[in-house]
N, C-alpha and C positions, 0 to 999 in steps of 0.2 A: 596317404602319407609317401615320402617320396623314397627309391630303394635304399638310398644311404640311410637316411632317417629309419626304415625300416628293420635295417642290419645292424644299425647300431641299437634300436631295443633288442634286438635279438640276442647282438654281445653281451649284453648286458643282464638279463635275464639266464646269461646260462654262465653267466659268472658266478652268478647267483647258485646254480646249481653244483658247479665246483665247487662253492666253500663251501654245499651243504654236504656232499658226497667226503668233502677232506674231512670235516669235522665227525663226523657218524665213523669214518676208518680210525681218526684218530681215539674216539671215545671207545669202539671197539675192542681196539689194541689197549687200550688203558686198561680195560674192565679185566681180558683178560690175563696180562698182566699180573693184576692187585689182588685178584681174587684169592679166598684162601684153599681151594681145590679146585681140580687134582695138586698134586706135588710138583715145585719150581719147571721140573722137566717136559713134563708135558705142556704148560702151559708155555714156554720156551716153544716147542714146538707148534701148538696152535698159533702162537704169534707170529713165527719166521710164514706158517703157509699162507696168511692176510698180506704179507712185505708186498709178493708178485702182483697181486690183486691193481696197485697203483700203479705202476706203469704197464698194467693189461688195462685198464681202465682210459688213461692218457691215450695209449696210441689207436687202441681198435673200440671202445666205449662211445667215447667221446665222439668221434667220427661217427658211428653211427646213430647217435642219440638227434644229432643232426643230420642225418639225411630226413630224405624225402622224398618219397618213402623209405624206410629202411631195407639195407638188402636183406632179404628173411634167413638165409642160408647162414649168411655173414652172422648174422645177430644170434642166430642157432648157437653159431660154433663159441663165441666172446662168451655167451653165459654160459654154454657147459663147460670152458675153460674156467671161468668164475665160480661156478659151482665145486668144480673139484677140487680148487683151493680152500672155500667156505665150509663145506658142506665135513671133511672130515676135521676141519678144524673144531667144526660147531658141537661136533660127536663130541671129541676129547673135553671142551670146557663150553657149558652151555653157556656164558654169555658171548661167544663169536654169535648168538643169535639177534642179537642186538644190528647186526649187517644188513638185517632184511630188511629195515628204513632205506637201505639207499639200493640194494639188488631190488626190490618188488616193484619200485616207482621203474625202475631201468626195463623189468621185462613189460607192461604195458608201453613202455616209447617204444619198444624197438619190435616186438612179437603184435602177432592177428592177435584176437581174444582169444581164439583157444587156445593156440599156445602160450599166448601170453598165462595163460589159467593152469595149464601144466606145469609149465616153471616155478606158480605163484604155489603150486599146492607142496613143493620139492623142497621150496625153500622154507615152508612153514612146517610140515610135518614130517619130513625123513630126519634132519637133523634130533629132533625128539624121540624117535624110532629109535634110530643109531645111537643116541647118548641113553636111552633106557636099557637098550641091550647089551649096552657094552657096563654098562656103571652096576646096571642091580640094582636101580633103587627103590625106597620105598613106593607100598599101593599108593599113599597120598601125594607123595613128591610126585609119580608117575599118572596120576588122577591129576595133578594141579597143573603139571603144564602140557599135558595133552590136552586139557580144557581151554588154555591159554593159547596153544598152538592153534588149538581150534577158532578162538574166538578173532586170532587173529587172520586167520585165511581166510573168515564168512567178512574181517572187513577189509581186509586187503579187496576181495572182488568188489567191494562196494566202494569202495574209491578209485579202483583200478578201471571199473564201468564207468563210472563220472568222469574221471580223465580222461577216459578214452573220447566220450560223447563233448567232452568241452572240446579236445583236440581236433574233432569231426567236426564241429560248431567253428572252431577258429577256421580249419579249411577252405568249410563254405563260403566262409565269410570275405576270406582271402578270396579264393573263384570270384566269388559275386565283384567284391572291391575292382577285380583286374577286367570283370566283365563293363562293370560301370567304368573304371578308366580307360580301355577300349572302346565304349560307345562316346566315352566323350571328347576323345581322340576324332571317331568317327564323327560327330556333331560338328567337333571344329573343320576337320575336314571341309563338309559338306558347306558349312556355312562359307570356310572360303574360297570356297567353289561357285555357292550361290554368288557371293559378295563380286567372284572377279566376269559370272555369265551379267549379272547384273548391270558391270560396271561397262564391259562392253557395249550390250541393247546400248546404254546410255551414247558413249561413246558414238555407235553406229548411228541411234538419229541424231545426234548433234553435228552430226560428219553429214549425214542426208539432209537436214534444216539447213545448213547453214553453204559448208564447203559444198556440196553436190550441187544444189542449186542455184549459187552463183558461179560454178563453172558450165553450170547449163543456161543460165543468160548469158555467157559468153559469146558459148556457140551460137546459141540464136541472135547474138548482134555479129556479130562475123558474115555469118550469111546476110544480116540484114545491110550492112557495108557494103559488101560484094554485091548487092543488087541495086545500090544507091551511086555507086562511084561513078558510074559512066554518067548519068542523067540527073540524079540528085545531091549533087555534093551538101550543099547546106546540112540535110538529115543524114549524112553517112558522118557529116565531122561532130551532130549530136550524137550518131550512137556511136564516135570511136570515145567521144568525152564517157558516155555511161560504162563500156567497156573500162576505160581506166578508172574510173568509180569503184565499178563492180568488182575491179581485180584488187585493188588499193583494201575493201570491204570485206573480201576474201580475205585477205592476207591480215587484216584487222581478228577477224574472226576464229582463224588457224591461231594467231599468237592469245587468242582468250581463251581456245579451247584446249592450247597447254600448259597455259594457266591456272586453267580452271575459273576464272572471274566468269563477269556477267558479258552477256553477247556486245558487241562493239558498238551495235545499234545504241543500247542502253548503258553505255561508260559514259556516266555525265552526264545524259539525255532522258526528257520523261520519255511516260510509251506514245503521249500521242507526239511527239518531233518525232519517237525513230520512226512510227509508222508510216510520219509522210514523210521522209526520207525512203523508205521501202518500197510508196506508192510514187512517188516521182519515178523510180529506176526502172518500175514497171511501166508505167505507163497509167497509173489508175487513180481515179479520184479519192478523197479520205472526206470523210463527215467525221465530227466529233461532238455527240451530246453528252448533255451531263455532267454534275459537276467534276472536274476534272480534278487528282488527288494523288498525291504519291500513295503507290500501292505496295504491299510485301512483293521481293523479286521473283518467289513462286508463280502469281498467277502473271504479270508483266513478263516474264519470261515466257510463259506458254501462250499468250496472247499473239508476244512478237514471232516464232515460230509459226504457229497456226496460221499467222498471216503470210509469212513467208511460204508455208508451203500450198497454200490455198493459189496464192501467186503466181508461182511456177507452174502447179498446173495448167492453172486459167493461159498461161503465155502459150505450155510446152501443148495442151490438147485443145483448145479451143480455140489457139489462131492468134497471131496478129492484129489482126483488125478489129477485133471485139474491143465492147466495151463492161471496164473493170470498176467497181466500186466498192472501196472499203467505210465503215460502220466500225465506231468506237461507242459505246455508249456506258457511260456511268451511271448507277446507280447504291440506293442503299444498303447493298449489303449482296450487289450482283454486279459484275463487269461482262459486256456482248460484246461479242468481237465477230463482224457477219462479213463475207466476201463475196459478191457476186458478179457473175459475168451473164454476156447474153449469147453464148459461145452453142456450141453444137450440143452440149450435152450429153449425159451418156446415163446408163444404167449402174447403181449404186449394186444392186444385189447382186451385178453377173461380174463385181471385181472382186476377180478368187488370190489374185499376187499382185506384187509389190508393199512396199514400206512406207507408201507419203501418208494415206488415211489409216492405215492403224497406228504408225506415229503417233498422228495428231490425237485422235482416242486416246491411247497410251498415255499421252502427255493432261491429256484436259482431265481423264481420271487419276492421276498420280495425286490432285490439288485437289479433288472433291466434286474437280467439274462433267459435263458433257459436252459432248460433239456432235453434229449434225450437219450429215451432208443431204441436199437436196435437188434432184437432178431429175431430168429427161430426155430423152434425144429429139434435139430440136428444140427443146426449152431452157437452155441454160443453165448454171450450177449459182446453188448457192451452200454456201459452208459456213455456220453459223456454233461460235463456242461461249458456250456459259460457263462464268466461273466464280464462283462465292469468292468474296472479301468479306474483310471485315468493314463492321455496320460502323455509319457517322455515328458520334459522341455527339448530342444533343444537349444544348446549355440548360 
């Protein structure tokens, strides 16, 4: 429940309490003025003593009752002032005791339990004792009023303790709700932070597998052109064309990354076509086997990115003179992509840094697949990615 709604419900319940207090006060004054005894002057005095009780409640009582928690010194002062008005009136006219129905709840609402019990005892017992001493009624009337006062005192204690327990439970629930609300906000904050972190990781992986690889290819092609300009002009021109194609491809990948769309190579093309263009840019051979078909975007993107990473690593680490082959196998429920080279190889267990292989494995795991890297020093490298795909429907 919102703070505004809670305040609204509290205001409504407090207006009911104001109405209850007003009704008790009006009924008490009416009873005092219309009773048969004592005479009219004393009844007028008793009623007059109750008049200041209204502004006292409006100015001090309401504020104390709404306090959380009420100030104990101010609450004692307020109730002492109220009793100073009520008790003399109750001693003069017994009907004033009706006002106890309004004062006793205030005792429990503003005071601690021990102080509230003392105040309730004064409200219930002192008027009867004072009335008996002042008017000297018969023993039967004294006994009846004393018994009624005692029963009222016990009942007030029972109801008051019950009210306090309800208030304590309400406060505990309010604290629990506040804690839950704070926990909900914290969970939301952590979820947002986790989402931002996941998005940063996704963007880092996309940039590494696309733009960074493209720039690496451009650097290698520039080095090749510099070496070929003097003695192999046709090869230099071929590499310049590859540089142009790679730069355009990087620009397309950047636009696709900003737009959040499919990779540029897969935009309007099949996976084998995209891999064929990728293999051509890296001077690699492509072999496709199995029944080629359209697959969900997830496995196709992972397959393309895995080939990009493996081909870039082959050119970067194995050398430009190695032979690189790419194979794609379509099975009923599995897509397998493998990139092999006959370069110098490496020890996969010795790789402790870098984002490429870790990102490749993470991509495969995201779609329920696996990524395996087999290599050894002097024995080339093979990167194999296996991705589950939907099984073909059989007629």
